VOGU-3710 file (C-alpha; in Angstrom, 3 decimals, decimal comma):
1> meiprdqlaa> 167,952/161,495/84,087  169,207/164,531/86,041  172,715/165,880/85,526  174,584/166,171/88,859  175,237/169,909/89,278  177,356/169,353/92,376  179,764/167,374/90,192  180,178/170,379/87,891  180,999/172,563/90,896  183,509/169,937/92,063
11> lldhglyssa> 185,208/169,899/88,638  185,564/173,688/88,747  186,939/173,544/92,304  189,548/170,990/91,205  190,622/173,091/88,211  189,329/170,584/85,644  187,899/173,336/83,468  187,745/171,452/80,176  185,799/168,624/81,835  183,565/171,168/83,573
21> qllgyflvss> 182,883/172,830/80,229  181,775/169,535/78,649  179,535/168,631/81,580  178,127/172,162/81,540  176,733/171,626/78,050  174,665/168,727/79,383  173,388/170,795/82,300  172,336/173,702/80,126  170,674/171,506/77,509  168,722/169,525/80,142
31> wsstegssgl> 166,736/172,634/81,114  162,948/172,468/80,771  160,498/175,360/80,801  158,760/174,376/84,026  158,012/176,984/86,674  161,058/178,158/88,588  163,512/176,547/86,175  164,759/179,876/84,746  166,771/180,538/87,895  168,290/177,083/87,727
41> kaenlvflgd> 169,307/177,510/84,104  170,789/180,911/84,918  172,991/179,283/87,544  173,994/176,528/85,122  174,935/179,142/82,506  177,137/180,905/85,071  178,877/177,596/85,856  179,516/177,067/82,151  180,708/180,660/81,805  183,183/180,113/84,662
51> alfkereyrr> 184,609/177,056/82,899  184,965/178,998/79,624  186,601/181,925/81,432  189,233/179,640/82,926  189,867/178,200/79,462  190,424/181,792/78,194  187,395/181,652/75,925  186,300/185,102/77,036  183,793/185,884/74,274  181,943/182,640/74,867
61> aihmykqalq> 182,026/183,217/78,631  180,455/186,671/78,151  177,744/185,102/76,018  176,888/182,600/78,783  176,924/185,240/81,517  174,714/187,565/79,460  172,189/184,773/78,882  172,134/184,157/82,648  171,502/187,858/83,351  168,765/187,952/80,728
71> lckilpkqnt> 167,025/185,012/82,408  167,191/186,867/85,727  165,283/189,775/84,175  162,347/187,537/83,282  162,567/185,501/86,470  159,651/186,317/88,818  161,765/187,001/91,890  158,922/187,043/94,371  157,670/183,651/93,200  161,213/182,307/93,427
81> qslrsslsss> 161,583/183,579/96,984  158,271/182,004/98,033  159,335/178,776/96,367  162,583/178,822/98,347  160,634/179,433/101,572  158,342/176,501/100,891  161,324/174,294/100,173  163,041/175,231/103,411  159,915/174,452/105,445  159,347/171,065/103,824
91> nrsppssvna> 161,293/167,819/103,673  162,048/168,083/99,950  165,503/167,781/98,471  167,739/170,916/98,358  167,530/173,462/95,520  170,422/171,777/93,667  168,080/168,925/92,727  164,944/170,973/92,010  164,312/173,749/89,564  164,887/176,718/91,872
101> svinenevkf> 167,998/178,848/92,147  168,969/182,495/92,102  172,350/183,912/90,989  174,116/186,989/92,344  173,628/189,363/89,414  176,316/191,779/90,608  178,894/189,012/90,747  177,944/187,936/87,222  178,332/191,529/85,972  181,768/191,553/87,577
111> kvaschcqln> 182,625/188,357/85,694  181,461/189,935/82,424  183,646/192,972/83,127  186,589/190,681/83,911  186,190/189,066/80,493  186,180/192,459/78,790  189,340/193,405/80,695  191,057/190,263/79,415  190,044/191,326/75,896  191,462/194,864/76,453
121> egkvalveme> 187,978/196,366/76,271  188,296/198,691/79,231  185,487/201,101/78,315  182,948/198,295/77,933  184,160/196,749/81,204  183,734/200,080/83,001  180,149/200,451/81,764  179,419/196,958/83,099  180,990/197,747/86,487  179,112/201,031/86,845
131> gipykarslp> 175,908/199,011/86,682  176,777/197,487/90,077  175,401/199,557/93,022  178,139/201,106/95,172  177,073/199,309/98,350  177,130/195,968/96,550  180,744/196,320/95,337  183,272/193,946/96,828  186,990/194,597/97,358  188,009/193,064/93,979
141> mhlmmgklyr> 185,319/195,169/92,309  186,691/198,409/93,796  190,205/197,464/92,701  189,115/196,703/89,140  187,143/199,948/88,936  190,169/201,884/90,174  192,259/200,437/87,353  189,561/201,051/84,746  188,938/204,643/85,840  192,657/205,332/85,814
151> ssqhhraava> 193,048/203,887/82,302  190,229/206,118/81,077  191,809/209,213/82,722  189,043/209,570/85,341  191,595/210,125/88,068  189,284/211,441/90,785  187,030/208,393/90,514  190,097/206,127/90,449  191,410/207,707/93,670  188,054/207,104/95,379
161> cykeclrncp> 188,128/203,412/94,400  191,715/202,865/95,529  190,987/204,588/98,840  188,029/202,281/99,398  190,343/199,319/98,786  192,766/200,452/101,493  189,968/201,158/103,961  188,956/197,524/103,570  192,486/196,074/103,406  195,636/198,196/103,843
171> yileaitala> 197,850/195,469/102,366  196,770/195,970/98,748  200,162/197,276/97,657  199,119/198,048/94,086  196,470/200,440/95,450  199,188/202,172/97,489  201,392/202,572/94,402  198,458/203,821/92,311  197,486/206,454/94,900  201,111/207,617/95,110
181> dlgaspkdii> 201,232/207,937/91,314  197,981/209,917/91,388  199,472/212,480/93,768  198,407/211,298/97,217  200,774/212,106/100,090  202,044/209,487/102,568  199,845/211,064/105,253  196,757/210,808/103,031  197,388/207,134/102,299  198,328/206,071/105,835
191> slfpqtlnrs> 195,231/207,825/107,238  193,125/205,288/105,294  194,537/202,360/107,258  192,398/200,956/110,079  193,184/202,640/113,400  194,190/199,320/114,961  196,980/198,990/112,387  198,259/202,533/113,012  198,265/202,002/116,798  200,065/198,699/116,311
201> arslsdqpds> 202,705/200,351/114,160  203,343/203,047/116,771  203,496/200,697/119,744  205,583/198,039/118,025  207,935/200,284/116,074  210,980/198,886/117,847  210,031/195,249/117,400  211,183/193,178/114,412  207,642/192,123/113,426  206,275/195,668/113,454
211> srwlqryvea> 203,743/196,687/110,810  205,656/199,960/110,402  207,234/198,494/107,282  203,949/199,162/105,449  204,123/202,860/106,282  207,732/202,980/105,068  206,623/201,264/101,862  204,027/204,016/101,377  206,723/206,647/101,881  209,001/204,939/99,351
221> qcciasndyk> 206,316/204,849/96,669  205,422/208,493/97,268  209,097/209,469/96,953  209,392/207,638/93,632  206,123/209,114/92,326  207,348/212,634/93,160  210,702/211,920/91,421  212,626/211,847/94,702  214,449/208,773/93,460  217,258/209,019/96,005
231> ggieilsell> 214,804/209,056/98,910  212,825/206,186/97,382  215,913/204,007/96,963  217,053/204,734/100,522  213,724/203,600/102,020  213,495/200,549/99,747  217,057/199,576/100,705  216,052/199,853/104,360  213,082/197,561/103,681  215,362/195,128/101,859
241> qrfpnnihil> 217,404/194,750/105,050  214,166/193,973/106,900  213,070/191,522/104,164  216,247/190,056/102,598  215,919/188,651/99,071  212,474/190,197/98,635  212,028/189,993/94,846  209,471/192,810/94,677  211,724/195,263/96,525  214,784/194,213/94,495
251> leiakveavi> 212,883/194,858/91,265  211,543/198,195/92,514  215,076/199,345/93,386  216,453/198,106/90,055  213,665/199,837/88,126  214,396/203,198/89,784  218,144/202,760/89,295  217,507/202,119/85,585  215,451/205,317/85,302  218,132/207,510/86,902
261> gkndeailnf> 220,980/205,940/84,922  222,626/203,812/87,619  222,897/201,054/85,058  225,493/198,821/86,685  223,684/198,823/90,037  220,360/198,130/88,316  221,818/195,207/86,352  223,172/193,666/89,553  219,772/193,894/91,260  217,933/192,490/88,244
271> ekartidpyi> 220,388/189,592/88,138  219,979/188,987/91,858  216,204/188,834/91,415  216,610/186,350/88,550  218,921/184,232/90,676  216,234/184,011/93,368  213,435/183,397/90,848  214,659/182,519/87,321  211,060/182,550/86,025  210,284/186,166/86,903
281> vaymdeyaml> 208,925/188,224/83,982  208,032/191,553/85,646  210,446/194,384/84,709  212,621/192,053/82,630  212,159/194,375/79,651  213,871/197,099/81,700  216,711/194,639/82,293  216,866/193,926/78,543  217,254/197,646/77,788  220,184/197,869/80,184
291> lkikpdlskl> 221,881/194,817/78,634  221,643/196,509/75,232  223,241/199,689/76,595  226,066/197,833/78,375  226,258/196,054/75,801  226,037/192,370/76,729  224,406/190,672/73,748  224,951/187,121/74,982  223,021/187,819/78,195  220,365/189,677/76,200
301> nklvhdllni> 219,913/186,701/73,864  219,620/184,297/76,798  217,150/186,582/78,592  214,846/186,789/75,574  215,082/183,013/75,042  214,154/182,417/78,697  211,235/184,866/78,595  209,785/183,269/75,466  209,845/179,894/77,227  208,207/181,290/80,376
311> dptrpevfva> 205,268/183,233/78,892  205,363/184,522/75,298  202,120/186,496/75,768  203,402/189,099/78,254  204,121/192,701/77,136  207,574/192,547/78,777  208,529/189,739/76,385  207,627/191,803/73,314  209,610/194,789/74,582  212,597/192,483/75,177
321> lsvlwerkde> 212,176/191,149/71,617  212,085/194,739/70,379  215,352/195,471/72,189  216,971/192,364/70,691  215,853/193,175/67,145  216,766/196,862/67,282  220,278/196,275/65,910  219,080/193,847/63,216  215,828/195,340/61,924  214,417/198,534/63,437
331> raalsyaeks> 211,043/198,138/61,713  210,597/194,638/63,135  211,679/195,972/66,520  209,049/198,712/66,283  206,323/196,159/65,494  207,252/194,216/68,639  207,139/197,396/70,749  203,727/198,273/69,303  202,424/194,812/70,141  203,515/195,248/73,767
341> triderhipg> 201,337/198,369/74,093  198,406/196,623/72,412  198,618/193,850/75,007  198,838/196,381/77,851  197,959/199,975/77,033  199,633/201,115/80,290  202,996/199,447/79,658  205,494/202,316/79,932  208,647/200,537/78,621  206,710/199,690/75,447
351> fimkgnlals> 206,028/203,388/74,792  209,637/204,312/75,608  210,873/201,756/73,060  208,327/202,966/70,481  209,566/206,530/70,939  213,242/205,654/70,647  212,668/203,498/67,565  210,489/206,141/65,908  213,325/208,642/66,366  215,828/206,184/64,859
361> lnrpeaavaa> 213,491/205,736/61,880  213,239/209,535/61,464  209,628/209,702/62,604  209,808/212,431/65,260  206,026/213,087/65,271  205,359/209,444/66,161  208,122/209,648/68,764  206,440/212,643/70,420  203,153/210,708/70,638  204,877/207,681/72,203
371> fraaqelrpd> 206,849/209,681/74,766  203,738/211,713/75,648  201,837/208,472/76,245  204,610/207,260/78,572  204,657/210,580/80,379  200,895/210,595/80,958  201,152/207,170/82,573  204,077/208,047/84,834  206,462/210,933/84,089  210,101/209,982/84,437
381> lrsyqglvrs> 213,422/211,201/83,110  213,344/208,945/80,043  210,060/210,327/78,734  211,298/213,903/79,235  214,568/213,107/77,475  212,685/211,502/74,609  210,368/214,487/74,235  213,288/216,926/74,145  215,099/214,880/71,490  211,909/214,559/69,435
391> ylalakvkea> 211,071/218,253/69,533  214,645/219,190/68,624  214,431/216,779/65,662  211,327/218,721/64,593  213,179/222,034/65,137  210,577/222,943/67,796  212,962/224,573/70,237  210,257/226,254/72,339  208,450/222,949/72,914  211,753/221,227/73,690
401> lyaareamka> 212,633/223,911/76,229  209,195/223,625/77,841  209,600/219,843/78,206  213,117/220,258/79,638  211,922/222,849/82,142  209,066/220,536/83,130  211,696/217,894/83,900  213,750/220,361/85,938  210,647/221,456/87,859  209,670/217,864/88,573
411> mpqsakalkl> 213,233/216,856/89,517  214,980/219,953/90,944  217,813/217,879/92,407  218,501/215,953/89,201  221,722/216,721/87,344  220,265/214,991/84,289  217,281/217,334/84,237  219,637/220,340/84,366  221,683/218,859/81,545  218,492/218,432/79,524
421> vgdvhasvss> 217,803/222,193/79,687  221,419/222,782/78,690  220,988/220,522/75,651  218,104/222,657/74,383  220,047/225,894/74,809  223,094/224,339/73,130  221,003/223,523/70,036  220,956/227,211/69,052  224,070/229,376/68,777  222,540/232,180/70,842
431> grekakkfye> 221,951/229,843/73,773  225,425/228,373/74,205  226,356/230,563/77,153  223,192/229,494/78,973  223,929/225,882/78,057  227,386/226,191/79,617  225,861/227,431/82,885  223,381/224,547/83,043  226,104/221,958/82,303  228,313/223,435/85,007
441> salrldpgyl> 225,374/223,452/87,467  224,735/219,793/86,669  228,374/218,952/87,381  228,299/220,848/90,678  225,221/218,864/91,662  226,731/215,558/90,524  230,482/215,773/89,805  230,469/212,185/88,536  227,873/212,791/85,819  229,879/212,059/82,677
451> gaalalaelh> 227,005/213,008/80,364  227,240/216,639/81,477  231,048/216,582/81,298  230,991/215,287/77,711  228,328/217,827/76,699  230,373/220,667/78,202  233,492/219,422/76,409  231,569/219,368/73,111  230,418/222,931/73,757  234,040/223,998/74,306
461> vvegrnedav> 234,980/222,401/70,969  232,103/224,058/69,083  233,206/227,450/70,398  236,862/226,756/69,532  238,086/226,210/73,092  239,883/222,929/72,400  242,341/223,386/75,257  239,468/223,791/77,748  237,862/220,640/76,364  241,100/218,637/76,679
471> sllerylkdw> 241,715/219,936/80,203  238,177/219,006/81,300  238,317/215,521/79,803  241,787/214,744/81,174  240,610/215,804/84,622  237,686/213,385/84,434  239,865/210,646/83,023  241,881/210,577/86,243  238,834/209,550/88,293  236,642/207,827/85,707
481> addcihvkla> 238,538/205,714/83,189  235,549/205,433/80,891  235,740/204,459/77,216  233,515/207,345/76,131  235,952/209,847/77,681  238,859/208,269/75,803  236,887/208,452/72,530  235,845/212,077/73,041  239,344/213,081/74,028  240,737/211,332/70,949
491> qvlaaanmlh> 238,291/213,237/68,722  239,262/216,595/70,233  242,988/215,835/69,946  242,588/214,662/66,335  240,748/217,893/65,481  243,687/219,793/66,990  246,049/217,735/64,750  247,571/215,965/67,785  247,319/212,621/66,032  249,765/210,595/68,135
501> ealshyqaal> 247,980/211,483/71,371  244,601/210,875/69,716  245,683/207,401/68,590  246,743/206,420/72,107  243,267/207,298/73,455  241,521/205,392/70,659  243,657/202,366/71,563  242,775/202,802/75,255  239,073/202,820/74,351  239,495/199,593/72,401
//
C-alpha cells in the first residue's frame, strides 16, 4: 500500500507539523531499493526534515536533510532525467506516485544552515552556505549570509551580501540598518535601489504616498550609525508623522533616546509602543534598564512578568530579568545577562549589563571584555562610558583616556563624550585643570547637562573651592529642581559646616 505523499505536503501547508512528522516516518520507511527510488526517498527525507524543523527539533532535521543530500550524491542524475522525460511523454501517473523525484540540493543546504543558525552554530552554518554557488543563491540566502559574515567579522563579505539583498528588494530594512552600521553612506545605499524606485521617489516627493520615506529611513539609520543621534531622531520623528503609531519607529526613537540619556522621553515612547502592542518584546530590555534608573520597581516587575508570559526564550527577557535581580543578587543577575548573550551573541544590551554587573562585582577585567564586545557590535556612548570606568578601576589611565578620546572623536557634538574625557583627567591630581576645561566645554555645548554640572561641582570641592561649588549648584537648582542637585548641595554645605542649610536640601531631596 502506497503512502500518499501529497497528504504529507498538505499537512505541512496547514501547519500540522506533528502529524506531518508521524506520517513522514511511514513515507521514509516505505522506500524500496528499486531503480530511481533514491530521489523519491531524498524528497521524503526533506519533507520529514521540514516537519522536524517546524517542531524545533533542529538536530534531527539536520540528520534528515543530510541523508537526503547523501542520497543525491549517489543518485544517477542522467538516468533520473531520462526517466522524467519518459514519464512526461507517456500516460503514466505523475512522479508523486512513482519512484522518481529530484530535490533542490541548494535549498536543502540552506535548510541545514538554518538549523545550525537556530542552534547558534554560525561558523558551521556559514560553511554550509558557502557550498551554494553564488548564482544559485536566493534573496533569503543572501540575507542569511550577510548576517553570518557579519557575526564572524568578515565585514566586506557581509556588505556584498546586504547590497545584493537591496538590489533585489530595497524594502529589506534590516539590510539597510546593517549597511549603515558597517559604514555605508546614504548615497551608497540609495544607489542600490532599482532606478524605477528612485525616479518614483523624485517625481512623487510631494505626494503623500511617495516612496521617499524609504530614502529618509536610510538617512536616519546612517545618522544613528555615525552617532549623529540628534539628526537620526529628527528624521525618525518626521517619519513618525508620516506613519503615526508605527511601532518600529517608536522603538527606534526610544532606543536612541535611551542611549543619549533622554530617559523620560524614551520611557514615554516605550510605553506608547506597549500601549499599541502589549506583546512586543523587541527593545523591552532597554525599557527595563530605564525603569531601574528612574526608579519605578512596580512597572519593572510588571514588565518582566509580562515578558516571561509572552516568550521566556528571548534574550531581551533574560536582560530584563538581570535588571530586576540586580538589586537582590548581583551574581544571579550576571548569570541572566550571560544567558542573554549565549542566546544571541550580537545582543548589545546583554553585554552592557554584563559589563556593569562585572564592575559592581569588582571584576574590571571581565567588564572590559563585555564593553569591548558591545563596542565591536555597535559603538555607542554606554560602551565608551563602561570602558572608561573599567580602565579607571584597573588604574589604566592611558587606556581610559584613549577610550574617552575615541568617544569624543566619534561624537564631537556630544556633551557626554566631553565629560567622559574630563572624568579621566579628574582621576589624577595633575589633570584637574584639564578636567575643568572639558566640563565647562560640555556645559557650553549642553547647558542642561546635569552630569557635567555635578562633576564640575565635585572638582571645585576637591580643590577646596566650596563657594564656587555652592554657587554653581544653586544656579542650576533655579532651572532644574532635581533631587541629585539637592543631595550634592547638601553634601557641600555639610562639609562647610552649614548644617541647617544642608538639612533643608536633604529634606527637599526626600
